[in-house]
C-alpha positions as CSV (number, residue, x, y, z in Angstrom):
1,M,-9.0,14.4,10.1
2,N,-13.0,14.1,10.0
3,I,-14.0,11.4,8.8
4,A,-17.0,12.8,6.9
5,V,-14.4,14.5,4.9
6,I,-12.2,11.1,4.4
7,I,-15.5,9.3,3.2
8,I,-16.3,12.2,0.7
9,L,-12.3,12.2,-1.0
10,F,-13.1,8.8,-1.3
11,I,-16.5,8.9,-3.4
12,V,-14.8,11.5,-5.1
13,A,-11.8,9.5,-5.4
14,L,-14.0,5.9,-6.6
15,F,-16.5,7.9,-8.5
16,V,-13.7,9.6,-11.0
17,A,-11.3,5.8,-11.0
18,M,-15.0,4.7,-12.3
19,C,-15.6,7.9,-15.2
20,L,-11.8,7.5,-15.9
21,H,-12.5,4.1,-16.6
22,E,-15.6,4.0,-19.1
23,L,-13.7,7.5,-20.8
24,G,-11.4,4.3,-21.5
25,H,-13.5,2.4,-23.1
26,F,-14.9,5.8,-24.9
27,I,-12.3,6.9,-27.0
28,T,-11.0,3.4,-27.9
29,A,-14.1,2.5,-29.8
30,R,-14.1,5.7,-31.6
31,R,-11.0,5.5,-32.7
32,A,-11.9,1.9,-33.7
33,G,-15.0,3.1,-35.4
34,V,-17.7,2.0,-33.5
35,K,-21.0,4.0,-33.3
36,V,-21.0,5.6,-29.9
37,E,-24.3,6.1,-28.9
38,E,-24.1,7.5,-25.7
39,F,-22.0,8.7,-23.0
40,G,-22.9,8.8,-19.3
41,I,-21.9,10.3,-16.3
42,G,-23.8,9.1,-13.0
43,V,-26.5,5.9,-13.5
44,P,-29.8,7.3,-15.1
45,P,-33.0,8.9,-14.7
46,R,-31.3,11.7,-17.2
47,F,-30.6,15.5,-15.6
48,F,-28.9,17.0,-18.7
49,A,-28.3,15.7,-21.9
50,I,-26.7,17.3,-25.2
51,K,-26.3,15.5,-28.4
52,R,-23.2,16.6,-30.4
53,G,-22.5,14.3,-33.8
54,E,-24.0,11.1,-33.3
55,T,-23.2,11.0,-29.7
56,I,-25.4,11.7,-26.7
57,Y,-23.4,13.1,-23.3
58,S,-25.6,12.7,-20.4
59,I,-25.4,14.1,-16.7
60,N,-27.5,11.5,-14.5
61,A,-29.1,11.9,-11.6
62,I,-27.7,9.1,-9.8
63,P,-23.7,9.9,-9.1
64,I,-22.5,6.0,-9.7
65,G,-19.7,6.2,-12.0
66,A,-20.1,6.5,-15.8
67,F,-21.4,4.6,-18.7
68,V,-20.7,4.3,-22.6
69,K,-23.7,2.7,-24.6
70,V,-22.6,1.4,-28.2
71,A,-24.3,0.2,-30.8
72,G,-24.9,-3.3,-31.3
73,E,-22.7,-5.1,-28.5
74,N,-23.4,-8.2,-29.2
75,D,-25.4,-7.8,-32.1
76,P,-23.0,-8.2,-35.3
77,T,-25.9,-7.1,-37.9
78,V,-26.2,-3.0,-36.8
79,P,-23.9,-0.8,-38.8
80,R,-20.4,0.1,-37.2
81,S,-21.1,-2.2,-34.1
82,L,-19.5,-3.8,-31.3
83,A,-19.6,-7.1,-32.2
84,G,-19.0,-6.2,-36.0
85,K,-15.4,-5.8,-35.3
86,G,-12.8,-8.3,-35.3
87,P,-12.0,-9.9,-32.0
88,W,-8.9,-7.8,-31.4
89,T,-10.4,-4.8,-31.7
90,R,-12.6,-6.2,-29.2
91,L,-10.0,-7.2,-26.9
92,G,-8.6,-4.1,-27.3
93,I,-11.5,-2.1,-26.2
94,Y,-12.8,-4.0,-23.6
95,A,-8.8,-3.9,-22.9
96,A,-9.3,-0.2,-22.4
97,G,-10.9,0.7,-19.4
98,P,-9.1,-1.1,-16.7
99,L,-5.6,-0.2,-18.3
100,V,-6.5,3.9,-17.8
101,N,-7.1,2.6,-14.6
102,I,-3.5,1.1,-13.8
103,F,-2.2,4.4,-15.2
104,L,-4.6,6.7,-13.2
105,A,-3.5,4.2,-10.7
106,F,0.5,5.0,-11.5
107,V,0.1,8.3,-11.7
108,L,-1.4,8.6,-7.8
109,L,1.5,6.4,-6.3
110,C,3.9,8.2,-8.3
111,A,2.7,11.6,-6.9
112,F,2.4,9.8,-3.1
113,I,5.9,8.4,-3.4
114,A,7.4,11.5,-4.7
115,L,6.0,13.5,-1.7
116,P,8.3,14.7,1.3
117,V,7.9,12.9,4.1
118,S,9.6,13.0,8.2
119,V,12.6,10.9,8.6
120,I,15.1,10.4,11.8
121,A,18.6,11.1,10.9
122,S,21.1,11.1,13.3
123,N,24.9,11.0,13.7
124,G,25.1,7.2,13.1
125,L,22.8,4.2,13.4
126,M,22.2,1.9,17.0
127,V,22.4,-1.9,17.0
128,R,19.5,-3.0,19.5
129,A,19.5,-6.6,18.9
130,V,21.7,-8.1,16.7
131,A,20.0,-11.6,15.3
132,E,21.7,-15.5,15.3
133,N,24.0,-16.9,13.3
134,S,24.4,-13.9,11.0
135,P,27.3,-11.8,10.0
136,A,27.2,-9.5,12.8
137,E,27.7,-11.5,15.0
138,E,30.2,-13.3,13.8
139,V,32.4,-10.4,13.5
140,G,31.3,-9.1,17.4
141,I,28.9,-6.4,16.8
142,E,26.9,-6.1,20.3
143,P,24.1,-3.9,21.2
144,G,24.0,-0.9,21.9
145,D,27.4,-0.7,18.7
146,I,26.3,3.1,16.6
147,I,27.4,2.1,12.9
148,L,28.6,5.8,11.8
149,E,30.1,4.3,8.4
150,V,29.4,1.7,5.9
151,E,32.0,1.6,2.8
152,G,33.5,4.9,4.7
153,Q,30.0,7.2,3.9
154,P,28.7,8.6,7.0
155,V,25.0,6.9,7.5
156,H,22.3,8.5,9.0
157,T,18.6,6.8,8.2
158,Q,17.9,3.2,8.4
159,G,17.8,4.0,4.2
160,D,21.7,4.5,4.0
161,V,22.6,1.5,5.4
162,Q,20.3,-0.3,2.6
163,D,21.3,2.1,0.2
164,I,24.8,0.7,0.7
165,L,24.0,-3.0,1.8
166,N,22.1,-3.0,-2.2
167,S,25.2,-1.3,-4.1
168,A,27.6,-3.9,-2.3
169,E,28.2,-6.9,-4.6
170,E,27.6,-10.4,-3.3
171,G,30.2,-12.2,-1.5
172,E,32.2,-9.3,-1.0
173,D,33.6,-7.8,2.2
174,I,32.8,-4.1,3.9
175,T,33.9,-2.0,6.5
176,L,32.1,-0.7,9.0
177,H,33.3,2.1,11.6
178,L,31.5,1.6,14.9
179,L,31.0,3.0,17.9
180,S,31.2,0.8,21.0
181,N,32.0,1.0,24.2
182,G,33.1,4.9,23.4
183,Q,36.2,3.7,21.1
184,E,36.1,4.1,17.2
185,E,37.1,0.7,15.3
186,E,36.8,-0.6,12.0
187,I,35.8,-4.3,11.0
188,S,35.5,-6.9,8.0
189,L,32.4,-8.9,7.0
190,K,30.8,-10.6,4.5
191,P,26.7,-9.6,4.2
192,E,24.4,-12.5,3.4
193,L,21.6,-12.8,1.1
194,D,18.2,-12.6,2.3
195,P,16.3,-15.2,0.2
196,E,12.7,-13.2,1.5
197,S,13.9,-9.8,0.6
198,Q,16.4,-10.7,-1.9
199,Q,18.6,-8.1,-0.6
200,L,22.0,-7.9,1.4
201,K,21.6,-7.8,4.7
202,I,24.5,-8.3,8.2
203,G,22.4,-9.3,10.5
204,V,21.5,-6.3,12.7
205,Y,18.2,-4.3,13.7
206,L,19.1,-0.9,14.0
207,W,17.1,2.4,16.1
208,W,18.0,5.1,18.0
209,N,18.0,4.2,21.4
210,I,19.0,1.1,23.8
211,V,18.2,0.5,27.7
212,S,20.9,0.0,29.4
213,Q,19.2,-1.0,32.6
214,V,16.2,-1.2,34.5
215,E,15.8,-1.2,38.3
216,E,14.0,-4.2,39.6
217,G,10.6,-3.8,41.7
218,S,10.1,-0.3,39.6
219,P,7.2,0.3,37.4
220,A,9.2,0.6,34.0
221,Y,9.9,-3.3,34.9
222,K,6.9,-4.8,36.3
223,A,5.0,-3.3,32.9
224,G,8.1,-5.1,31.5
225,I,10.7,-3.4,29.7
226,R,13.9,-5.6,30.1
227,P,17.5,-4.3,28.8
228,G,17.9,-4.4,25.8
229,D,14.9,-3.5,24.9
230,A,14.6,-0.5,22.5
231,I,11.5,2.1,23.1
232,H,9.9,2.3,19.2
233,S,6.5,4.8,20.6
234,I,4.8,6.1,23.5
235,N,1.1,6.9,22.5
236,G,1.7,6.6,19.2
237,Q,4.5,9.2,19.0
238,L,8.5,7.9,17.6
239,I,10.7,8.1,20.6
240,Y,14.2,8.8,19.1
241,N,15.5,11.2,21.6
242,E,15.4,12.2,25.3
243,D,13.3,15.6,23.7
244,S,11.0,13.8,22.0
245,M,10.4,10.8,24.8
246,S,10.1,13.9,27.2
247,S,7.1,16.0,25.2
248,V,5.2,12.7,25.0
249,L,5.3,12.3,28.4
250,S,4.9,15.9,30.2
251,P,0.9,16.0,28.4
252,V,-0.3,13.2,29.6
253,A,-3.2,13.3,33.5
254,K,-1.1,11.6,36.5
255,G,-3.6,8.7,36.4
256,E,-3.5,7.5,32.6
257,K,-2.0,5.0,30.9
258,I,0.9,5.5,29.2
259,N,1.1,2.7,25.5
260,M,4.7,1.6,25.2
261,I,5.5,-0.3,22.1
262,L,9.2,-2.1,22.2
263,L,10.9,-3.6,19.5
264,R,12.7,-6.7,20.8
265,D,15.2,-8.7,19.1
266,G,13.2,-8.5,15.6
267,E,9.4,-8.4,17.3
268,A,6.9,-5.6,18.8
269,V,6.3,-5.5,21.9
270,S,3.4,-3.8,23.5
271,I,2.7,-2.9,27.1
272,S,1.4,0.2,29.5
273,L,1.5,1.6,32.7
274,T,-0.2,4.5,34.5
275,N,1.3,7.7,34.4
276,N,2.5,9.0,37.5
277,G,4.4,12.4,36.5
278,Y,6.9,10.8,34.8
279,E,9.1,13.1,32.4
280,T,11.0,10.3,32.1
281,L,10.6,6.3,32.5
282,P,11.7,5.9,36.4
283,G,14.3,3.4,37.1
284,V,15.1,3.4,33.5
285,E,18.3,4.4,31.5
286,L,18.5,5.0,28.1
287,Q,21.8,5.1,25.6
288,W,21.1,6.8,22.8
289,V,22.5,8.1,19.9
290,E,23.7,11.8,19.3
291,G,22.1,14.6,17.1
292,A,19.1,12.3,16.5
293,H,15.8,15.0,14.9
294,I,13.5,14.8,12.6
295,E,14.1,15.6,8.9
296,Q,12.1,16.5,5.5
297,E,13.0,13.4,2.8
298,R,12.0,13.5,-0.4
299,L,12.6,11.4,-4.0
300,P,13.8,12.6,-7.4
301,V,10.8,11.9,-9.5
302,W,12.6,9.0,-11.2
303,K,12.6,7.2,-8.3
304,A,9.3,7.2,-7.5
305,A,8.4,6.5,-10.7
306,Y,10.5,3.7,-11.0
307,Q,9.2,2.0,-7.5
308,G,5.8,3.3,-8.3
309,A,5.5,1.2,-11.8
310,R,8.0,-1.6,-9.5
311,Y,5.3,-1.8,-7.1
312,I,2.2,-2.0,-10.4
313,I,4.6,-4.5,-12.3
314,Y,4.7,-7.0,-9.2
315,M,0.5,-6.7,-7.4
316,P,0.0,-9.7,-9.6
317,V,3.1,-11.7,-8.0
318,L,1.8,-10.5,-4.5
319,I,-2.0,-11.6,-5.1
320,I,-0.6,-14.6,-5.5
321,E,1.1,-14.9,-2.9
322,A,-1.2,-13.7,-1.0
323,I,-4.2,-16.3,-2.0
324,P,-3.2,-18.6,1.5
325,Q,-4.1,-15.3,3.8
326,I,-6.9,-15.1,1.4
327,I,-7.7,-18.5,1.8
328,E,-7.6,-18.4,6.2
329,S,-9.1,-14.8,6.2
330,P,-11.5,-14.5,3.5
331,D,-13.1,-11.3,5.5
332,K,-10.2,-9.5,5.5
333,A,-9.7,-9.7,1.8
334,L,-12.9,-9.4,0.0
335,V,-13.6,-5.7,0.5
336,G,-16.5,-4.3,-1.7
337,P,-17.0,0.0,-1.4
338,I,-18.7,0.1,2.1
339,G,-15.1,-2.3,3.3
340,A,-12.7,-0.1,1.0
341,G,-14.5,3.5,2.2
342,Q,-13.9,2.3,5.7
343,L,-9.9,0.8,5.2
344,T,-9.8,4.8,3.8
345,V,-11.3,6.2,6.6
346,E,-8.5,4.2,8.8
347,V,-5.8,4.7,6.8
348,V,-6.3,8.3,6.8
349,R,-6.9,9.0,10.3
350,S,-3.9,6.8,10.8
351,S,-1.3,7.7,8.7
352,G,-2.5,11.4,7.7
353,F,-3.6,13.0,4.7
354,S,-1.3,12.5,2.6
355,S,-2.2,9.0,2.4
356,M,-5.7,9.4,0.5
357,L,-3.2,9.7,-2.5
358,F,-2.2,5.9,-1.4
359,M,-5.7,5.2,-1.3
360,A,-7.2,6.7,-4.2
361,S,-4.1,4.9,-6.1
362,M,-5.4,1.5,-4.7
363,I,-8.5,1.9,-5.2
364,S,-8.5,2.8,-8.7
365,L,-6.0,-0.8,-9.1
366,G,-8.3,-2.5,-7.6
367,L,-11.1,-1.3,-10.0
368,A,-8.4,-2.3,-13.1
369,I,-8.3,-5.7,-11.1
370,F,-12.0,-6.5,-11.0
371,N,-12.7,-5.8,-14.3
372,F,-9.9,-7.9,-15.6
373,L,-11.7,-10.9,-13.9
374,P,-12.5,-13.0,-17.2
375,I,-16.1,-13.5,-15.8
376,P,-19.1,-12.1,-18.2
377,P,-20.0,-9.1,-18.0
378,L,-17.1,-7.6,-17.0
379,D,-14.7,-6.3,-19.1
380,G,-12.4,-9.5,-18.7
381,G,-15.0,-11.7,-19.9
382,G,-15.1,-9.6,-22.7
383,M,-11.8,-9.7,-23.1
384,L,-12.1,-13.5,-22.6
385,V,-14.5,-14.0,-25.5
386,A,-12.9,-12.1,-27.8
387,F,-9.6,-13.9,-27.1
388,I,-11.1,-16.9,-28.0
389,E,-12.6,-16.0,-31.0
390,G,-9.1,-14.9,-31.8
391,C,-7.8,-17.4,-31.6
392,R,-10.4,-19.7,-33.8
393,R,-8.8,-16.9,-36.4
394,G,-12.7,-15.0,-36.0
395,K,-14.9,-17.9,-35.9
396,R,-17.9,-16.6,-33.6
397,L,-19.0,-18.5,-30.4
398,S,-22.4,-19.3,-31.0
399,P,-25.1,-16.8,-29.1
400,R,-26.2,-19.2,-27.0
401,T,-23.2,-20.4,-25.9
402,V,-22.4,-16.3,-25.1
403,H,-25.8,-16.0,-23.8
404,L,-25.6,-18.5,-21.2
405,A,-21.9,-17.3,-19.7
406,Y,-23.1,-14.1,-19.8
407,T,-26.2,-15.3,-17.4
408,I,-24.3,-17.5,-15.4
409,G,-21.9,-15.0,-14.9
410,T,-23.6,-12.4,-14.3
411,A,-25.4,-14.3,-11.7
412,F,-22.4,-15.4,-9.9
413,L,-21.4,-11.4,-10.1
414,I,-25.0,-11.1,-8.1
415,A,-23.8,-13.4,-5.6
416,L,-20.7,-12.4,-4.7
417,V,-21.2,-8.4,-4.7
418,I,-24.1,-9.2,-1.9
419,L,-21.3,-11.8,-0.4
420,I,-18.7,-9.1,-0.3
421,T,-20.8,-6.4,1.0
422,F,-22.4,-8.4,4.2
423,V,-19.0,-9.0,4.7
424,D,-18.5,-5.2,4.7
425,I,-21.3,-4.6,6.7
426,W,-20.0,-7.3,9.2
427,R,-17.2,-6.2,9.3
428,I,-17.6,-2.2,10.7
429,P,-17.9,-2.8,14.3
430,K,-14.7,-4.4,14.4
431,G,-12.7,-2.3,11.6
432,F,-9.5,-3.8,9.7
433,G,-7.5,-3.6,13.3
434,L,-4.7,-1.5,11.4
């Protein structure tokens, strides 16, 4: 997709997320009886305005977000002012904007998850590697074996295997129907709980091909292909049957580089070799799973909603777990509007237009998380002041204390914005390395 189109879509997504954020403040303020003097789209100077009741609705010249101007934000003596409301009412008004962004992120994420996706399906799945000291190794499963059924259910995709394992009880045996050395057999094993993913595993790595032999001295051998490897992709295209490999190799001009990703045990290995008119890899014998093909798969709406909600609910946990990486590589963790735009371009260009929904969801979620930071003058700062006053049974903090907090918070945010902008600009030539 054209970079200019992606950038325009990013700007639209950011603009919509910011406008809906302010709309959340506007609606809750009105419902709480706070006088809203102006609801503006964009930043002044004012381009167009109309007054309805006591509120001015304006369209402004600079199309960056939106704003809500309420009466007496910091002056409780003003009639129907925000500051004149109780602390819990003010906390709800401040929280409304980020909460709208979270809801928007949820809707967009569900829509993205519910989109049909292309998956590889076949008549079973090939074992390309077996983990050491795993249940699979204990019962003698070997690379090249093909899993046809698990617990009597045919398996066609990698998700099928994990779904069946997820439905099993920890500590119970399960039955696998295998094709091994041309002979069908059944074996039983006991899956083990993986502490990292909290899922039952049997200790196999699956794919749709495996290198059974490589002729020594061949270009493939010199490039680093070895028996037991699986070919994941060539020039960015997944390899799942002989036709998919020849269709990728055929258009490559003689003398050009062929870039390959190999699966070796639990790791991905990158290699390259020069094309000499190949439609197959000379000197390499491959074993394939029969019937491998691409088909469209779509999750039911309720499953998409469950996964979307689960992702958002666990986001704080993911952020906490990522803190060591953030400290180690702040250049990748600190992302402002410029960096978010660059990341959107890289993701959409590598993963397709549908990923724009995912990025729009992350933009809205990021806006919510940023505004929840307990730093005045962000929404989180207003929520913190309101929460403290609520715990003090409505006793207000002194105006001097609040003013000092807002001054320090504003200075900190200005410094943070400058730092993040510098990091974003410095990162542009390097990219995110997707």
